[in-house]
C-alpha positions in Angstrom: 14.6 2.5 -17.8 15.6 2.2 -14.6 12.6 3.9 -13.2 10.9 1.3 -14.6 13.2 -0.7 -12.0 12.0 1.5 -9.0 8.4 1.4 -9.6 8.7 -2.5 -10.3 10.4 -2.3 -6.6 8.3 0.1 -5.3 5.3 -2.3 -5.8 6.1 -5.3 -4.2 7.6 -2.9 -1.5 4.0 -1.2 -1.5 2.5 -4.8 -0.9 4.6 -6.6 1.7 3.4 -4.1 3.7 -1.0 -3.8 2.6 -1.6 -7.5 2.4 -0.3 -8.7 6.3 -3.8 -8.2 6.9 -4.1 -9.2 10.6 -1.3 -6.3 11.4 -2.0 -3.2 8.7 -5.4 -2.6 11.2 -2.8 -1.8 14.1 -1.3 0.5 11.4 -4.7 2.2 9.8 -5.6 3.4 13.2 -1.9 4.1 13.7 -1.7 6.7 11.0 -4.8 7.1 11.8 -4.5 8.9 14.4 -0.7 10.1 13.2 -3.2 11.7 11.3 -5.1 13.6 13.8 -2.5 15.0 15.8 -2.6 16.8 19.4 -7.3 16.4 18.3 -9.6 14.7 20.0 -10.2 11.5 18.5 -13.5 12.7 16.4 -13.9 9.0 16.8 -15.9 6.8 19.2 -12.9 3.3 19.9 -14.8 1.0 18.7 -16.0 2.8 15.8 -12.5 4.1 15.4 -11.4 0.3 15.3 -14.1 -1.0 13.1 -13.5 1.4 10.2 -9.7 0.3 11.2 -10.5 -3.0 10.2 -12.6 -1.9 7.0 -9.9 0.2 5.4 -7.0 -2.1 5.4 -8.8 -5.2 4.5 -10.6 -2.7 1.3 -6.8 -1.9 1.2 -5.4 -5.5 1.1 -8.2 -6.5 -1.4 -6.8 -2.9 -3.1 -3.5 -4.2 -3.3 -4.2 -7.9 -4.2 -6.4 -6.8 -7.7 -3.2 -4.4 -9.0 -0.6 -6.9 -8.3 -2.8 -9.6 -10.8 -4.3 -6.9 -12.6 0.4 -6.3 -13.1 0.8 -9.7 -13.7 -2.0 -11.0 -16.2 -1.3 -7.1 -18.4 2.6 -8.0 -18.1 2.6 -11.9 -18.8 -0.5 -13.4 -20.0 -0.8 -10.3 -22.6 2.3 -9.8 -23.0 2.4 -6.0 -23.0 5.6 -4.4 -21.8 6.3 -4.7 -18.3 7.3 -1.1 -17.3 4.5 0.9 -18.3 2.5 -1.6 -17.0 4.0 -1.3 -13.7 3.2 2.8 -14.2 0.1 2.5 -15.0 -0.9 0.1 -12.3 1.1 2.7 -9.3 -0.9 4.8 -11.1 -4.1 3.3 -10.7 -3.1 1.7 -7.0 -3.0 5.2 -4.7 -5.9 6.3 -6.0 -8.4 3.6 -5.2 -6.6 3.1 -2.1 -6.3 7.3 -1.1 -10.4 6.5 -1.6 -10.6 3.7 0.2 -9.4 5.6 3.0 -11.9 8.5 2.1 -14.7 7.0 2.3 -14.2 5.0 5.5 -12.4 7.0 7.6 -15.2 9.2 6.1 -12.6 12.3 5.7 -13.2 16.4 4.8 -11.0 15.5 1.8 -8.6 13.2 -0.4 -5.5 15.0 1.0 -6.2 13.4 4.6 -6.9 10.3 3.1 -3.2 10.7 1.0 -1.5 11.9 4.4 -3.3 9.2 6.1 -1.9 6.4 3.1 1.2 7.8 2.5 1.9 7.1 7.0 -0.1 3.8 7.0 1.8 2.6 4.4 5.4 4.6 3.5 6.5 5.4 6.5 6.1 1.2 7.2 8.2 0.5 3.7 10.4 3.0 5.0 11.9 1.7 8.2 11.4 -2.0 7.4 13.4 -0.9 4.5 16.2 0.6 6.2 16.1 -2.6 8.9 16.2 -5.0 5.4 19.2 -3.1 4.7 20.9 -3.9 8.1 19.4 -7.1 8.5 18.3 -8.3 5.6 15.1 -9.9 7.2 12.1 -8.7 4.9 14.4 -9.8 2.0 12.2 -12.8 1.0 8.4 -10.8 1.0 9.3 -8.8 -0.7 11.0 -11.0 -3.7 7.1 -12.9 -3.3 5.8 -10.2 -3.8 8.1 -9.4 -6.5 8.3 -12.8 -8.3 4.2 -11.8 -9.7 6.0 -8.6 -10.9 7.7 -9.1 -14.6 11.8 -7.7 -15.0 11.3 -4.5 -17.4 12.9 -4.9 -20.5 
């Protein structure tokens, strides 16, 4: 049961970061650059920013679809909320990783997964810690979490 609460929170926190569209272009570009490390960026500057914008837009759209799907399955169709959160999260991550793989033209899916983790969960970690101290991010988490049914 606690695992389902964790999944609900993870979906809410993920949504708050993934849907901040204009800011996410910078996060996607930074995640790609961090993954490259000291290696030279193989993309030209304009192409780099266009691909970063495409990644941010598509991942935000995938996130919105996942939230709507979760809401429809759990609230409207009355499936159990916990397993719905699990299935939606397990479908969301590969879909977002695939989008990153395609739009950044990476060599394999593990590279895309590393960009996804840096792109979404590094900011989530920082915001989670700052939220625990200051509490400024909680209204956005509550807004995203309000769409997600509480597991019973």
